[in-house]
Biopython code that builds the backbone (N, CA, C, O; Angstrom):
import numpy as np
from Bio.PDB.StructureBuilder import StructureBuilder

atoms = [
    (1, "UNK", "N", (-15.068, -45.587, -22.240)),
    (1, "UNK", "CA", (-13.745, -45.166, -21.868)),
    (1, "UNK", "C", (-12.699, -45.638, -22.962)),
    (1, "UNK", "O", (-11.512, -45.511, -22.662)),
    (2, "UNK", "N", (-13.002, -46.139, -24.128)),
    (2, "UNK", "CA", (-11.502, -46.613, -25.039)),
    (2, "UNK", "C", (-11.367, -45.452, -25.664)),
    (2, "UNK", "O", (-12.267, -44.777, -26.161)),
    (3, "UNK", "N", (-10.071, -45.197, -25.628)),
    (3, "UNK", "CA", (-9.367, -44.005, -26.429)),
    (3, "UNK", "C", (-9.305, -44.520, -27.865)),
    (3, "UNK", "O", (-9.605, -43.778, -28.800)),
    (4, "UNK", "N", (-8.912, -45.808, -28.052)),
    (4, "UNK", "CA", (-8.763, -46.223, -29.687)),
    (4, "UNK", "C", (-8.772, -47.723, -29.502)),
    (4, "UNK", "O", (-8.290, -48.407, -28.600)),
    (5, "UNK", "N", (-9.423, -48.048, -30.553)),
    (5, "UNK", "CA", (-9.246, -49.757, -30.788)),
    (5, "UNK", "C", (-8.676, -49.889, -32.168)),
    (5, "UNK", "O", (-8.959, -49.098, -33.068)),
    (6, "UNK", "N", (-7.803, -50.988, -32.324)),
    (6, "UNK", "CA", (-6.859, -51.230, -33.296)),
    (6, "UNK", "C", (-7.131, -52.795, -33.490)),
    (6, "UNK", "O", (-6.917, -53.543, -32.536)),
    (7, "UNK", "N", (-7.605, -53.314, -34.726)),
    (7, "UNK", "CA", (-7.471, -54.803, -35.024)),
    (7, "UNK", "C", (-6.652, -55.107, -36.197)),
    (7, "UNK", "O", (-6.878, -54.518, -37.255)),
    (8, "UNK", "N", (-5.809, -55.894, -36.108)),
    (8, "UNK", "CA", (-5.114, -56.622, -37.411)),
    (8, "UNK", "C", (-5.888, -57.260, -38.133)),
    (8, "UNK", "O", (-6.793, -57.897, -37.596)),
    (9, "UNK", "N", (-5.750, -57.258, -39.425)),
    (9, "UNK", "CA", (-6.357, -58.105, -40.563)),
    (9, "UNK", "C", (-6.094, -59.488, -39.980)),
    (9, "UNK", "O", (-5.261, -59.829, -39.140)),
    (10, "UNK", "N", (-7.023, -60.209, -40.642)),
    (10, "UNK", "CA", (-7.055, -61.635, -40.553)),
    (10, "UNK", "C", (-5.642, -62.349, -41.179)),
    (10, "UNK", "O", (-5.288, -62.170, -42.345)),
    (11, "UNK", "N", (-5.036, -63.032, -40.387)),
    (11, "UNK", "CA", (-3.587, -63.468, -40.750)),
    (11, "UNK", "C", (-4.056, -64.863, -41.001)),
    (11, "UNK", "O", (-4.753, -65.394, -40.137)),
    (12, "UNK", "N", (-3.719, -65.579, -42.201)),
    (12, "UNK", "CA", (-3.579, -66.894, -42.360)),
    (12, "UNK", "C", (-2.406, -67.611, -42.874)),
    (12, "UNK", "O", (-1.935, -67.434, -43.997)),
    (13, "UNK", "N", (-1.932, -68.482, -41.939)),
    (13, "UNK", "CA", (-0.745, -68.855, -41.927)),
    (13, "UNK", "C", (-0.694, -70.103, -43.012)),
    (13, "UNK", "O", (-1.704, -70.731, -43.329)),
    (14, "UNK", "N", (0.573, -70.359, -43.514)),
    (14, "UNK", "CA", (0.814, -71.553, -44.322)),
    (14, "UNK", "C", (0.750, -73.035, -43.526)),
    (14, "UNK", "O", (0.186, -74.047, -43.942)),
    (15, "UNK", "N", (1.362, -72.904, -42.482)),
    (15, "UNK", "CA", (1.446, -73.973, -41.627)),
    (15, "UNK", "C", (0.977, -73.998, -40.155)),
    (15, "UNK", "O", (1.514, -73.098, -39.509)),
    (16, "UNK", "N", (0.133, -74.764, -39.440)),
    (16, "UNK", "CA", (-0.443, -74.360, -38.363)),
    (16, "UNK", "C", (0.647, -74.186, -37.244)),
    (16, "UNK", "O", (1.719, -74.791, -37.232)),
    (17, "UNK", "N", (0.260, -73.349, -36.381)),
    (17, "UNK", "CA", (0.744, -72.905, -35.141)),
    (17, "UNK", "C", (-0.253, -73.255, -33.899)),
    (17, "UNK", "O", (-1.430, -73.608, -33.964)),
    (18, "UNK", "N", (0.628, -73.037, -32.662)),
    (18, "UNK", "CA", (-0.154, -73.478, -31.574)),
    (18, "UNK", "C", (0.543, -72.739, -30.196)),
    (18, "UNK", "O", (0.668, -73.207, -29.065)),
    (19, "UNK", "N", (1.033, -71.124, -30.843)),
    (19, "UNK", "CA", (1.518, -70.502, -29.807)),
    (19, "UNK", "C", (1.476, -69.089, -30.530)),
    (19, "UNK", "O", (1.783, -68.881, -31.704)),
    (20, "UNK", "N", (1.045, -68.179, -29.619)),
    (20, "UNK", "CA", (0.977, -66.765, -30.126)),
    (20, "UNK", "C", (1.742, -65.692, -29.304)),
    (20, "UNK", "O", (1.330, -65.452, -28.169)),
    (21, "UNK", "N", (2.732, -65.083, -29.745)),
    (21, "UNK", "CA", (3.616, -64.037, -28.951)),
    (21, "UNK", "C", (3.334, -62.858, -29.519)),
    (21, "UNK", "O", (3.441, -62.679, -30.732)),
    (22, "UNK", "N", (2.875, -61.783, -28.530)),
    (22, "UNK", "CA", (2.635, -60.286, -29.059)),
    (22, "UNK", "C", (3.455, -59.468, -28.357)),
    (22, "UNK", "O", (3.360, -59.532, -27.131)),
    (23, "UNK", "N", (4.292, -58.660, -28.864)),
    (23, "UNK", "CA", (5.308, -57.751, -28.233)),
    (23, "UNK", "C", (5.099, -56.273, -28.767)),
    (23, "UNK", "O", (4.824, -56.126, -29.958)),
    (24, "UNK", "N", (5.199, -55.360, -28.074)),
    (24, "UNK", "CA", (5.243, -54.201, -28.351)),
    (24, "UNK", "C", (5.926, -53.024, -27.467)),
    (24, "UNK", "O", (6.399, -53.352, -26.379)),
    (25, "UNK", "N", (5.995, -51.742, -27.858)),
    (25, "UNK", "CA", (6.678, -50.827, -26.989)),
    (25, "UNK", "C", (5.253, -50.019, -26.511)),
    (25, "UNK", "O", (4.447, -49.748, -27.401)),
    (26, "UNK", "N", (5.009, -49.715, -25.399)),
    (26, "UNK", "CA", (3.829, -49.045, -24.902)),
    (26, "UNK", "C", (4.094, -48.013, -23.866)),
    (26, "UNK", "O", (4.923, -48.312, -23.006)),
    (27, "UNK", "N", (3.492, -46.779, -23.804)),
    (27, "UNK", "CA", (3.679, -45.955, -23.020)),
    (27, "UNK", "C", (2.257, -45.523, -22.330)),
    (27, "UNK", "O", (1.258, -45.121, -22.927)),
    (28, "UNK", "N", (2.432, -45.721, -20.818)),
    (28, "UNK", "CA", (1.068, -45.409, -20.187)),
    (28, "UNK", "C", (1.553, -44.291, -18.984)),
    (28, "UNK", "O", (2.497, -44.468, -18.214)),
    (29, "UNK", "N", (0.795, -43.275, -19.020)),
    (29, "UNK", "CA", (1.279, -42.229, -17.980)),
    (29, "UNK", "C", (0.114, -42.200, -16.865)),
    (29, "UNK", "O", (-1.010, -42.690, -16.972)),
    (30, "UNK", "N", (0.628, -41.544, -15.831)),
    (30, "UNK", "CA", (-0.498, -41.215, -14.606)),
    (30, "UNK", "C", (-1.058, -39.941, -14.970)),
    (30, "UNK", "O", (-0.391, -39.052, -15.500)),
    (31, "UNK", "N", (-2.559, -39.829, -14.625)),
    (31, "UNK", "CA", (-3.232, -38.925, -14.827)),
    (31, "UNK", "C", (-3.315, -37.854, -13.885)),
    (31, "UNK", "O", (-2.522, -37.986, -12.952)),
    (32, "UNK", "N", (-4.031, -36.835, -13.844)),
    (32, "UNK", "CA", (-3.647, -35.997, -12.659)),
    (32, "UNK", "C", (-4.323, -36.248, -11.252)),
    (32, "UNK", "O", (-4.115, -35.562, -10.252)),
    (33, "UNK", "N", (-5.172, -37.350, -11.334)),
    (33, "UNK", "CA", (-5.822, -37.802, -10.135)),
    (33, "UNK", "C", (-5.219, -39.266, -9.693)),
    (33, "UNK", "O", (-5.627, -39.864, -8.697)),
    (34, "UNK", "N", (-4.280, -39.718, -10.494)),
    (34, "UNK", "CA", (-3.533, -40.642, -10.080)),
    (34, "UNK", "C", (-4.058, -42.171, -10.727)),
    (34, "UNK", "O", (-3.756, -43.274, -10.271)),
    (35, "UNK", "N", (-4.836, -41.923, -11.789)),
    (35, "UNK", "CA", (-5.306, -43.079, -12.469)),
    (35, "UNK", "C", (-4.255, -43.290, -13.641)),
    (35, "UNK", "O", (-3.492, -42.363, -13.912)),
    (36, "UNK", "N", (-4.198, -44.409, -14.297)),
    (36, "UNK", "CA", (-3.421, -44.833, -15.334)),
    (36, "UNK", "C", (-4.195, -45.107, -16.555)),
    (36, "UNK", "O", (-5.347, -45.521, -16.427)),
    (37, "UNK", "N", (-3.668, -44.914, -17.782)),
    (37, "UNK", "CA", (-4.281, -45.166, -18.988)),
    (37, "UNK", "C", (-3.965, -46.767, -18.987)),
    (37, "UNK", "O", (-3.077, -47.297, -18.319)),
    (38, "UNK", "N", (-4.821, -47.397, -19.823)),
    (38, "UNK", "CA", (-4.495, -49.117, -19.894)),
    (38, "UNK", "C", (-4.336, -49.524, -21.400)),
    (38, "UNK", "O", (-5.012, -48.923, -22.235)),
    (39, "UNK", "N", (-3.648, -50.313, -21.707)),
    (39, "UNK", "CA", (-3.523, -51.233, -22.808)),
    (39, "UNK", "C", (-3.953, -52.823, -22.744)),
    (39, "UNK", "O", (-3.309, -53.644, -22.091)),
    (40, "UNK", "N", (-5.057, -53.128, -23.465)),
    (40, "UNK", "CA", (-5.283, -54.290, -23.220)),
    (40, "UNK", "C", (-5.402, -55.000, -24.582)),
    (40, "UNK", "O", (-5.983, -54.568, -25.578)),
    (41, "UNK", "N", (-4.623, -56.389, -24.418)),
    (41, "UNK", "CA", (-4.817, -57.287, -25.958)),
    (41, "UNK", "C", (-5.642, -58.195, -26.045)),
    (41, "UNK", "O", (-5.651, -58.948, -25.071)),
    (42, "UNK", "N", (-6.349, -58.421, -26.843)),
    (42, "UNK", "CA", (-7.262, -59.428, -27.188)),
    (42, "UNK", "C", (-6.563, -60.127, -28.467)),
    (42, "UNK", "O", (-5.807, -59.569, -29.263)),
    (43, "UNK", "N", (-7.023, -61.591, -28.487)),
    (43, "UNK", "CA", (-6.791, -62.604, -29.740)),
    (43, "UNK", "C", (-7.952, -63.433, -29.995)),
    (43, "UNK", "O", (-8.893, -63.661, -29.234)),
    (44, "UNK", "N", (-7.738, -63.881, -31.258)),
    (44, "UNK", "CA", (-8.620, -64.903, -31.573)),
    (44, "UNK", "C", (-8.160, -65.639, -32.826)),
    (44, "UNK", "O", (-7.797, -65.050, -33.845)),
    (45, "UNK", "N", (-8.201, -67.072, -32.676)),
    (45, "UNK", "CA", (-7.584, -68.178, -33.663)),
    (45, "UNK", "C", (-8.823, -69.132, -33.925)),
    (45, "UNK", "O", (-9.811, -69.359, -33.226)),
    (46, "UNK", "N", (-8.410, -69.653, -35.262)),
    (46, "UNK", "CA", (-9.255, -70.420, -35.704)),
    (46, "UNK", "C", (-8.189, -71.600, -36.537)),
    (46, "UNK", "O", (-7.239, -71.379, -37.289)),
    (47, "UNK", "N", (-8.770, -72.895, -36.069)),
    (47, "UNK", "CA", (-8.210, -74.187, -36.440)),
    (47, "UNK", "C", (-8.534, -74.401, -37.773)),
    (47, "UNK", "O", (-9.568, -73.954, -38.270)),
    (48, "UNK", "N", (-7.489, -75.238, -38.550)),
    (48, "UNK", "CA", (-7.760, -75.550, -39.901)),
    (48, "UNK", "C", (-8.855, -76.598, -40.046)),
    (48, "UNK", "O", (-9.412, -76.557, -41.143)),
    (49, "UNK", "N", (-9.246, -77.419, -39.300)),
    (49, "UNK", "CA", (-10.361, -78.295, -39.118)),
    (49, "UNK", "C", (-11.741, -77.875, -38.729)),
    (49, "UNK", "O", (-12.549, -78.767, -38.468)),
    (50, "UNK", "N", (-12.134, -76.524, -38.653)),
    (50, "UNK", "CA", (-13.136, -76.301, -38.227)),
    (50, "UNK", "C", (-14.122, -75.557, -38.934)),
    (50, "UNK", "O", (-13.662, -74.764, -39.755)),
    (51, "UNK", "N", (-15.335, -75.608, -38.828)),
    (51, "UNK", "CA", (-16.501, -75.219, -39.725)),
    (51, "UNK", "C", (-16.941, -73.819, -39.588)),
    (51, "UNK", "O", (-17.708, -73.221, -40.344)),
    (52, "UNK", "N", (-16.236, -73.278, -38.305)),
    (52, "UNK", "CA", (-16.778, -71.886, -38.094)),
    (52, "UNK", "C", (-16.130, -70.937, -38.931)),
    (52, "UNK", "O", (-15.017, -71.130, -39.422)),
    (53, "UNK", "N", (-16.979, -69.665, -39.139)),
    (53, "UNK", "CA", (-16.763, -68.612, -39.672)),
    (53, "UNK", "C", (-15.741, -67.867, -38.961)),
    (53, "UNK", "O", (-15.821, -68.043, -37.745)),
    (54, "UNK", "N", (-14.691, -66.995, -39.369)),
    (54, "UNK", "CA", (-13.506, -66.286, -38.571)),
    (54, "UNK", "C", (-14.459, -65.337, -37.732)),
    (54, "UNK", "O", (-14.319, -65.396, -36.511)),
    (55, "UNK", "N", (-15.295, -64.576, -38.179)),
    (55, "UNK", "CA", (-16.094, -63.664, -37.934)),
    (55, "UNK", "C", (-16.868, -64.135, -36.615)),
    (55, "UNK", "O", (-17.303, -63.269, -35.856)),
    (56, "UNK", "N", (-17.035, -65.403, -36.348)),
    (56, "UNK", "CA", (-17.952, -65.822, -35.417)),
    (56, "UNK", "C", (-17.154, -66.270, -34.294)),
    (56, "UNK", "O", (-17.722, -66.822, -33.351)),
    (57, "UNK", "N", (-15.984, -66.105, -34.290)),
    (57, "UNK", "CA", (-14.994, -66.618, -33.144)),
    (57, "UNK", "C", (-15.048, -65.385, -32.313)),
    (57, "UNK", "O", (-15.147, -64.263, -32.809)),
    (58, "UNK", "N", (-14.966, -65.671, -30.765)),
    (58, "UNK", "CA", (-14.986, -64.483, -30.026)),
    (58, "UNK", "C", (-13.580, -64.267, -29.818)),
    (58, "UNK", "O", (-12.747, -65.114, -30.140)),
    (59, "UNK", "N", (-13.218, -62.916, -29.173)),
    (59, "UNK", "CA", (-12.282, -62.639, -28.609)),
    (59, "UNK", "C", (-11.617, -63.025, -27.303)),
    (59, "UNK", "O", (-12.399, -63.163, -26.362)),
    (60, "UNK", "N", (-10.252, -63.239, -27.038)),
    (60, "UNK", "CA", (-9.956, -63.677, -25.712)),
    (60, "UNK", "C", (-8.820, -62.820, -25.137)),
    (60, "UNK", "O", (-7.801, -62.534, -25.765)),
    (61, "UNK", "N", (-9.113, -62.417, -23.809)),
    (61, "UNK", "CA", (-8.148, -61.445, -23.285)),
    (61, "UNK", "C", (-7.013, -61.876, -23.234)),
    (61, "UNK", "O", (-7.047, -62.978, -22.687)),
    (62, "UNK", "N", (-5.644, -61.491, -23.618)),
    (62, "UNK", "CA", (-4.422, -62.176, -23.354)),
    (62, "UNK", "C", (-4.038, -61.672, -21.946)),
    (62, "UNK", "O", (-4.484, -60.630, -21.468)),
    (63, "UNK", "N", (-3.129, -62.540, -21.290)),
    (63, "UNK", "CA", (-2.564, -62.196, -19.899)),
    (63, "UNK", "C", (-1.018, -61.897, -20.339)),
    (63, "UNK", "O", (-0.302, -62.604, -21.049)),
    (64, "UNK", "N", (-0.701, -60.625, -19.705)),
    (64, "UNK", "CA", (0.827, -59.932, -19.839)),
    (64, "UNK", "C", (1.688, -61.118, -19.284)),
    (64, "UNK", "O", (1.215, -61.839, -18.405)),
    (65, "UNK", "N", (3.054, -61.351, -19.827)),
    (65, "UNK", "CA", (3.943, -62.186, -19.240)),
    (65, "UNK", "C", (4.370, -61.402, -17.877)),
    (65, "UNK", "O", (4.619, -62.210, -16.981)),
    (66, "UNK", "N", (4.483, -60.391, -17.583)),
    (66, "UNK", "CA", (4.962, -59.701, -16.467)),
    (66, "UNK", "C", (4.576, -58.368, -16.555)),
    (66, "UNK", "O", (4.655, -57.755, -17.620)),
    (67, "UNK", "N", (4.119, -57.812, -15.408)),
    (67, "UNK", "CA", (3.253, -56.624, -15.255)),
    (67, "UNK", "C", (4.315, -55.443, -15.616)),
    (67, "UNK", "O", (5.487, -55.546, -15.252)),
    (68, "UNK", "N", (3.892, -54.420, -16.283)),
    (68, "UNK", "CA", (4.635, -53.345, -16.826)),
    (68, "UNK", "C", (3.969, -52.081, -15.839)),
    (68, "UNK", "O", (2.798, -51.700, -15.847)),
    (69, "UNK", "N", (4.924, -51.646, -15.128)),
    (69, "UNK", "CA", (4.310, -50.228, -14.457)),
    (69, "UNK", "C", (4.070, -48.880, -15.326)),
    (69, "UNK", "O", (4.710, -48.700, -16.363)),
    (70, "UNK", "N", (3.374, -48.194, -14.981)),
    (70, "UNK", "CA", (3.010, -46.826, -15.980)),
    (70, "UNK", "C", (4.095, -46.103, -15.599)),
    (70, "UNK", "O", (4.545, -46.098, -14.453)),
    (71, "UNK", "N", (4.669, -45.298, -16.811)),
    (71, "UNK", "CA", (5.885, -44.677, -16.432)),
    (71, "UNK", "C", (5.684, -43.356, -17.588)),
    (71, "UNK", "O", (5.526, -43.584, -18.787)),
    (72, "UNK", "N", (5.715, -42.114, -17.073)),
    (72, "UNK", "CA", (5.449, -40.788, -17.717)),
    (72, "UNK", "C", (6.668, -40.498, -18.457)),
    (72, "UNK", "O", (6.628, -39.486, -19.158)),
    (73, "UNK", "N", (7.768, -41.192, -18.447)),
    (73, "UNK", "CA", (8.925, -40.696, -19.136)),
    (73, "UNK", "C", (9.444, -41.659, -20.369)),
    (73, "UNK", "O", (10.357, -41.349, -21.134)),
    (74, "UNK", "N", (8.910, -42.531, -20.404)),
    (74, "UNK", "CA", (9.325, -43.697, -21.450)),
    (74, "UNK", "C", (8.735, -44.742, -22.148)),
    (74, "UNK", "O", (7.686, -45.052, -21.584)),
    (75, "UNK", "N", (8.956, -45.419, -23.131)),
    (75, "UNK", "CA", (8.090, -46.345, -23.499)),
    (75, "UNK", "C", (8.714, -47.601, -22.959)),
    (75, "UNK", "O", (9.934, -47.636, -22.795)),
    (76, "UNK", "N", (7.785, -48.866, -22.607)),
    (76, "UNK", "CA", (8.179, -49.755, -21.864)),
    (76, "UNK", "C", (7.807, -50.983, -22.939)),
    (76, "UNK", "O", (6.898, -50.886, -23.763)),
    (77, "UNK", "N", (8.726, -52.230, -22.778)),
    (77, "UNK", "CA", (8.157, -53.361, -23.444)),
    (77, "UNK", "C", (7.220, -54.167, -22.898)),
    (77, "UNK", "O", (7.428, -54.618, -21.771)),
    (78, "UNK", "N", (6.175, -54.448, -23.511)),
    (78, "UNK", "CA", (5.277, -55.543, -23.222)),
    (78, "UNK", "C", (5.135, -56.637, -23.964)),
    (78, "UNK", "O", (5.060, -56.583, -25.192)),
    (79, "UNK", "N", (5.077, -57.888, -23.190)),
    (79, "UNK", "CA", (5.266, -59.155, -23.815)),
    (79, "UNK", "C", (4.202, -60.023, -23.505)),
    (79, "UNK", "O", (3.961, -60.233, -22.316)),
    (80, "UNK", "N", (3.486, -60.593, -24.435)),
    (80, "UNK", "CA", (2.346, -61.606, -24.073)),
    (80, "UNK", "C", (2.851, -62.803, -24.875)),
    (80, "UNK", "O", (3.257, -62.739, -26.035)),
    (81, "UNK", "N", (2.774, -63.973, -24.075)),
    (81, "UNK", "CA", (3.195, -65.094, -24.522)),
    (81, "UNK", "C", (1.891, -65.984, -24.438)),
    (81, "UNK", "O", (1.570, -66.274, -23.286)),
    (82, "UNK", "N", (1.145, -66.432, -25.367)),
    (82, "UNK", "CA", (-0.067, -67.000, -25.573)),
    (82, "UNK", "C", (0.359, -68.634, -25.838)),
    (82, "UNK", "O", (0.480, -69.058, -26.987)),
    (83, "UNK", "N", (0.524, -69.299, -24.922)),
    (83, "UNK", "CA", (1.018, -71.015, -25.287)),
    (83, "UNK", "C", (-0.336, -71.838, -25.047)),
    (83, "UNK", "O", (-1.451, -71.503, -24.650)),
    (84, "UNK", "N", (0.299, -73.215, -25.507)),
    (84, "UNK", "CA", (-0.604, -74.110, -25.532)),
    (84, "UNK", "C", (-2.146, -73.981, -25.799)),
    (84, "UNK", "O", (-3.058, -74.222, -25.007)),
    (85, "UNK", "N", (-2.234, -73.497, -27.242)),
    (85, "UNK", "CA", (-3.241, -73.332, -27.800)),
    (85, "UNK", "C", (-3.687, -74.268, -28.823)),
    (85, "UNK", "O", (-2.818, -74.477, -29.669)),
    (86, "UNK", "N", (-4.785, -74.898, -29.000)),
    (86, "UNK", "CA", (-5.303, -75.875, -29.848)),
    (86, "UNK", "C", (-4.426, -75.359, -31.488)),
    (86, "UNK", "O", (-4.159, -74.170, -31.668)),
    (87, "UNK", "N", (-4.118, -76.290, -32.408)),
    (87, "UNK", "CA", (-3.392, -75.749, -33.701)),
    (87, "UNK", "C", (-4.411, -74.955, -34.383)),
    (87, "UNK", "O", (-5.590, -75.278, -34.526)),
    (88, "UNK", "N", (-3.880, -73.954, -34.765)),
    (88, "UNK", "CA", (-4.714, -72.947, -35.503)),
    (88, "UNK", "C", (-3.750, -72.540, -37.002)),
    (88, "UNK", "O", (-2.535, -72.701, -37.111)),
    (89, "UNK", "N", (-4.444, -72.125, -37.791)),
    (89, "UNK", "CA", (-3.861, -71.322, -39.148)),
    (89, "UNK", "C", (-4.314, -69.909, -39.518)),
    (89, "UNK", "O", (-3.850, -69.344, -40.509)),
    (90, "UNK", "N", (-5.269, -69.311, -38.677)),
    (90, "UNK", "CA", (-5.640, -68.150, -38.965)),
    (90, "UNK", "C", (-5.885, -67.418, -37.337)),
    (90, "UNK", "O", (-6.461, -67.870, -36.347)),
    (91, "UNK", "N", (-5.176, -66.105, -37.570)),
    (91, "UNK", "CA", (-5.489, -65.492, -36.293)),
    (91, "UNK", "C", (-5.569, -63.979, -36.475)),
    (91, "UNK", "O", (-5.220, -63.436, -37.524)),
    (92, "UNK", "N", (-6.082, -63.261, -35.324)),
    (92, "UNK", "CA", (-6.000, -61.629, -35.433)),
    (92, "UNK", "C", (-6.011, -61.406, -34.010)),
    (92, "UNK", "O", (-6.381, -62.183, -33.130)),
    (93, "UNK", "N", (-5.440, -59.946, -33.878)),
    (93, "UNK", "CA", (-5.279, -59.399, -32.629)),
    (93, "UNK", "C", (-5.960, -58.113, -32.423)),
    (93, "UNK", "O", (-6.037, -57.447, -33.455)),
    (94, "UNK", "N", (-6.431, -57.628, -31.467)),
    (94, "UNK", "CA", (-7.120, -56.377, -31.094)),
    (94, "UNK", "C", (-6.510, -55.660, -30.248)),
    (94, "UNK", "O", (-6.550, -56.209, -29.147)),
    (95, "UNK", "N", (-5.873, -54.536, -30.229)),
    (95, "UNK", "CA", (-5.505, -53.655, -28.980)),
    (95, "UNK", "C", (-6.624, -52.819, -28.662)),
    (95, "UNK", "O", (-7.262, -52.312, -29.584)),
    (96, "UNK", "N", (-6.985, -52.583, -27.295)),
    (96, "UNK", "CA", (-7.842, -51.523, -26.692)),
    (96, "UNK", "C", (-7.275, -50.843, -25.938)),
    (96, "UNK", "O", (-6.829, -51.359, -24.914)),
    (97, "UNK", "N", (-7.103, -49.477, -26.181)),
    (97, "UNK", "CA", (-6.575, -48.356, -25.562)),
    (97, "UNK", "C", (-7.460, -47.767, -24.595)),
    (97, "UNK", "O", (-8.446, -47.287, -25.155)),
    (98, "UNK", "N", (-7.468, -47.621, -23.281)),
    (98, "UNK", "CA", (-8.399, -46.775, -22.432)),
    (98, "UNK", "C", (-7.849, -46.039, -21.626)),
    (98, "UNK", "O", (-6.776, -46.315, -21.089)),
    (99, "UNK", "N", (-8.573, -44.889, -21.404)),
    (99, "UNK", "CA", (-8.130, -43.630, -20.745)),
    (99, "UNK", "C", (-9.647, -43.036, -20.057)),
    (99, "UNK", "O", (-10.751, -43.089, -20.600)),
    (100, "UNK", "N", (-9.366, -42.552, -18.908)),
    (100, "UNK", "CA", (-10.461, -41.784, -18.218)),
    (100, "UNK", "C", (-10.278, -40.398, -18.622)),
    (100, "UNK", "O", (-11.209, -39.652, -18.320)),
    (101, "UNK", "N", (-9.132, -39.801, -19.337)),
    (101, "UNK", "CA", (-8.891, -38.254, -19.511)),
    (101, "UNK", "C", (-8.384, -38.405, -20.936)),
    (101, "UNK", "O", (-7.642, -39.328, -21.273)),
    (102, "UNK", "N", (-8.852, -37.385, -21.815)),
    (102, "UNK", "CA", (-8.265, -37.449, -23.194)),
    (102, "UNK", "C", (-6.867, -36.747, -23.049)),
    (102, "UNK", "O", (-6.429, -36.493, -24.171)),
    (103, "UNK", "N", (-6.055, -36.364, -22.090)),
    (103, "UNK", "CA", (-4.950, -35.833, -21.979)),
    (103, "UNK", "C", (-3.959, -36.696, -21.707)),
    (103, "UNK", "O", (-2.788, -36.426, -21.975)),
    (104, "UNK", "N", (-4.428, -38.112, -21.005)),
    (104, "UNK", "CA", (-3.572, -39.165, -20.614)),
    (104, "UNK", "C", (-3.658, -40.504, -21.621)),
    (104, "UNK", "O", (-3.934, -41.606, -21.147)),
    (105, "UNK", "N", (-3.439, -40.345, -22.822)),
    (105, "UNK", "CA", (-3.794, -41.314, -23.777)),
    (105, "UNK", "C", (-2.510, -42.041, -23.854)),
    (105, "UNK", "O", (-1.403, -41.555, -24.083)),
    (106, "UNK", "N", (-2.922, -43.693, -23.554)),
    (106, "UNK", "CA", (-1.730, -44.515, -23.992)),
    (106, "UNK", "C", (-1.200, -44.370, -25.519)),
    (106, "UNK", "O", (-1.877, -43.847, -26.404)),
    (107, "UNK", "N", (-0.015, -44.856, -25.695)),
    (107, "UNK", "CA", (0.623, -45.000, -26.904)),
    (107, "UNK", "C", (1.296, -46.357, -27.109)),
    (107, "UNK", "O", (1.668, -47.061, -26.169)),
    (108, "UNK", "N", (1.439, -46.705, -28.506)),
    (108, "UNK", "CA", (2.163, -48.023, -28.711)),
    (108, "UNK", "C", (2.876, -47.812, -29.917)),
    (108, "UNK", "O", (2.382, -47.250, -30.894)),
    (109, "UNK", "N", (4.103, -48.282, -29.859)),
    (109, "UNK", "CA", (4.955, -48.612, -31.053)),
    (109, "UNK", "C", (5.589, -49.912, -31.001)),
    (109, "UNK", "O", (5.673, -50.549, -29.951)),
    (110, "UNK", "N", (6.168, -50.439, -32.439)),
    (110, "UNK", "CA", (6.792, -51.421, -32.893)),
    (110, "UNK", "C", (6.042, -52.537, -32.325)),
    (110, "UNK", "O", (6.537, -53.337, -31.531)),
    (111, "UNK", "N", (4.942, -52.574, -32.710)),
    (111, "UNK", "CA", (4.047, -53.790, -32.684)),
    (111, "UNK", "C", (4.497, -54.977, -33.480)),
    (111, "UNK", "O", (4.942, -54.871, -34.623)),
    (112, "UNK", "N", (4.332, -56.397, -32.676)),
    (112, "UNK", "CA", (4.809, -57.432, -33.519)),
    (112, "UNK", "C", (3.623, -58.428, -32.993)),
    (112, "UNK", "O", (3.141, -58.320, -31.866)),
    (113, "UNK", "N", (3.248, -59.327, -33.862)),
    (113, "UNK", "CA", (2.453, -60.540, -33.365)),
    (113, "UNK", "C", (3.302, -61.754, -33.984)),
    (113, "UNK", "O", (3.536, -61.567, -35.178)),
    (114, "UNK", "N", (3.713, -62.703, -33.577)),
    (114, "UNK", "CA", (4.375, -63.854, -34.036)),
    (114, "UNK", "C", (3.670, -65.200, -33.624)),
    (114, "UNK", "O", (3.436, -65.279, -32.418)),
    (115, "UNK", "N", (3.294, -66.253, -34.381)),
    (115, "UNK", "CA", (2.617, -67.233, -34.643)),
    (115, "UNK", "C", (3.799, -68.446, -34.649)),
    (115, "UNK", "O", (4.518, -68.650, -35.628)),
    (116, "UNK", "N", (3.876, -69.215, -33.389)),
    (116, "UNK", "CA", (4.861, -70.170, -33.028)),
    (116, "UNK", "C", (4.317, -71.599, -33.282)),
    (116, "UNK", "O", (3.124, -71.827, -33.079)),
    (117, "UNK", "N", (5.103, -72.505, -33.692)),
    (117, "UNK", "CA", (4.636, -73.850, -33.524)),
    (117, "UNK", "C", (5.602, -74.551, -32.377)),
    (117, "UNK", "O", (6.769, -74.780, -32.697)),
    (118, "UNK", "N", (5.201, -74.854, -31.216)),
    (118, "UNK", "CA", (6.038, -75.237, -30.167)),
    (118, "UNK", "C", (5.974, -77.018, -30.054)),
    (118, "UNK", "O", (6.634, -77.606, -29.197)),
]
sb = StructureBuilder()
sb.init_structure("model")
sb.init_model(0)
sb.init_chain("A")
sb.init_seg("    ")
for serial, (resi, resn, name, xyz) in enumerate(atoms, 1):
    if name == "N":
        sb.init_residue(resn, " ", resi, " ")
    sb.init_atom(name, np.array(xyz, "f"), 0.0, 1.0, " ", f" {name:<3s}", serial, name[0])
structure = sb.get_structure()
């Protein structure tokens, strides 16, 4: 039931970070039977002192900061704040958009992923 999957390129940072903030504007409408389309965010990070290959690191489901209700009339802001991570210098983000109906597709715009050192 995945309508689309988007993965960013692997991002390599000059300085290590330990937090990741992901923001975008999303549109999710209700279908004819009352179901909503979904947007899920996954991330993976790799520390500077690890021997793992980046492709071998698994994806982790991110938790949204506050729930955003579906709205058939406008885009709403989605904010994910992934804090207290081990230091990392490489990351990637995967967006999975799901829908049970091809006429009820989720949309997103203004995607930003910000690595922070807190």
